[in-house]
Structure formats: C-alpha cells, structure tokens
N, C-alpha and C positions, 0 to 999 in steps of 0.2 A: 564821578563820585566827587562829594564834595572839596574843594580846594583844601580845607584844611587837613582832610584824610591824604591828599597828595603830598602836602607840605611836610606831615609827621612821617611818613612813609618814606619820602625822600631824605628828610634828616637824618631818618634811623639808618638807611643804607650809606647815606655819606659818613656817619661815624664806623660802621661796620667796615666799610672800604679805607677809611683813615686817608679821607681826600684832603688834601691842602685847601686854603682859600681859592685859589683859583679854578681847581677841578668842582670844590663845592658851588662854585658860582655857576660855571659850566652844567652842573649836574642839576642843580634848582632852575635854570633857564630851562633845559630841556623836559625837564619833570614836571614843572610846576608853571613857569610862565608863558608855557604855550596855550594856556588857558585866557590870555589877553587877548587872543583870536575872538573870545566870546563879545569883547565889544565892538570888533567888526561886524559881527553876526548880528547884534542886535541894530547895528544901522540897515543890515538885509531886511531883517525881520519889520522894523519901523517901514520900510519903503512897500515890504508886501502887505504887510496885516495892517499897518498904522500902528501907532503908539496906543490908542485910545483902546486896542482890543489886547493889549499886556495885562496878564493875570498870573498869579503864581504856578498855575499848571502849566502855562505854556513857557514860563521860565524853566520850569524843572523837567523839560519834553526833551530825553538825552536825544532823540532823533531828530531834532527841529532843526531850525537854521542857525545854531549858534556855534558851530564848529567849522572852523576851516580843512582846507586839506592837511594840515599837519595831525590831523586827528584820524586820518586814513591809513592804511596799510602802505597804500602809495607813497606814502612820505618818506619812505624807506629811502626812495631815490634822492632825497635831497638831505635827509640825516645822515645815511651809510656815507656820501663822499665826505661831511663834514667831520665825521669822525676819522676817515682815513685821513683828510688833510691835517688835521688837527693832531694827528697818531695818539690817540686816546679812543677808547672803545666807552668812555663815559658819557657823551650824547646820545649813543647807540642804545645803551643800557637804560638811561633813565627817561629818554624818549620811548621806547618799549614798554617800560614798567608803567608809565603813565596811559599809552593807549591800551595794554592789558586790561588796566584797572578800570577804564571808561569803557570796554568792552563788556568785562564781568558785570559792571553795573546795568548797562543798556539789555543784555542778554539773559542774566540769571536773576540778578540781585534787584532790580528796580532802585527807586529812588529813596534815601535816608531809610535805607533797610538796617536791621539789626544787624546782621553780618558786617557792614561796613561801620557799623557803631563799635561791634567788638574789634574789626581790626584796627579803627581808630583808637580805642583803649588798649588794647594789646600792645600794638606800637609806638605810644604813648609811653606805657611804661618802660618797654626794652629800650625805648631813647634815652629815659630818665636814666634807668639800671646801667646802661653803657656809660652816660655821662657820668655816674657816680663811680662807677670801677676805675674809670680815668683818673678821676681825682682822688681815689684811694690807692692807687698807683704812687703819684706822688707826695702824699699825704696820707699814710697808713692809719693814723688815727683821726681822721676826718669825722666829723658828726654830719647828721643831718642838717643841721643848722648852718654849719658851715659848708655843705653843697648847695644849699640854696642861697646863700648869700655869694658864693662862687657863679653859681649861674645868673643870678641877677646882675653882676658886676660884670659879667661878661658880654651879656645882652645890652648892659647900657652901653659898654665901650664898642660894641658892633653899629648899635643904633647912633649913637653919636660922635664916632669916628675917631675915637681915641686910638693911638697908635699903638698901646700895648694892652694886651686882654688877659686877664687873670686865667682864666682856662680855655687854651687853644682848642680849634677843632679838632684837630688832628692829634 
C-alpha cells in the first residue's frame, strides 16, 4: 500500500488505542517506518538491473526487490521477541497490520486500487472524527474552525518541537 495509507491507518489505530507518545512512536516505527527498507532495496535493484532501467512500473512492483525480510512473515521471529522484551504488544500489532495491508495489496487489490483509496478516505475521516470528538470532550462547544486551529497548532508543536501541545495524541 502507499505510505500515506499506512500512516493514516496507523494514526487512526494510535488514536483508538489511546497510545502515549512513546508507544505511538513505536507503533509508527513498526507500522510505517519499516518501509524505509525500500531505500536499501533500491541499492539492490540498481546493482541488479541498473539505474537506467528504473521506471514507474518497476517502482510499483510489490513483488520486486524493494522489500527486506521485515516484510515477510518470518520476521515475526524478530518482532515477537522485541514485543516480549519491551513488554508491549504494540510492535507486533502494528507490524502485523503493515504486513497484512501489503499482503492484501499484493494478493487482491493491486497498486493504487479503488479499495485502497476508499480505505484511505475512510481512515482519514475516522481519524478526523476521533480527534474532533476528543476536542469536544474538553471543549463541549468547540466549532470546526477551533478544531482546525487546534490541529494546526498541534502539528506545529510536533513539527517544531515545542514542549507543550494544544491537543495531545492520547
């Protein structure tokens, strides 16, 4: 699946599970950032086929040389001990979600499918609704513009490292 789909689905699950910042980081690490191995896969691809043969179709090939062992079911032998050692199921849950989403894309949906687009829109709307309901809990008469302002302030605080955010993740 597209990285943005992984990000939105993981952020929605982080919200639904009420994870704190540390657990949210671990969730995003195992649910989204394992895709950074594609950069390593690019090196393998360039060695095997050459950079000149790079085109959109080869970039979008889900069965190509872009994925490391972290994208295969055998990676559970690494992820499960990490979950046990950290005494939380977050790495295992989010890694499993990532692998399941990639498997669904490879086996059933294909690249940039309508189902993936629908999942992205649904998860995005659900994420916004969840965040808005959390704002309403703290400020019962909050308007949509106040919600958007709070979200922008929160994103700014996360992006630029301010110590206090307007609307916390959990």
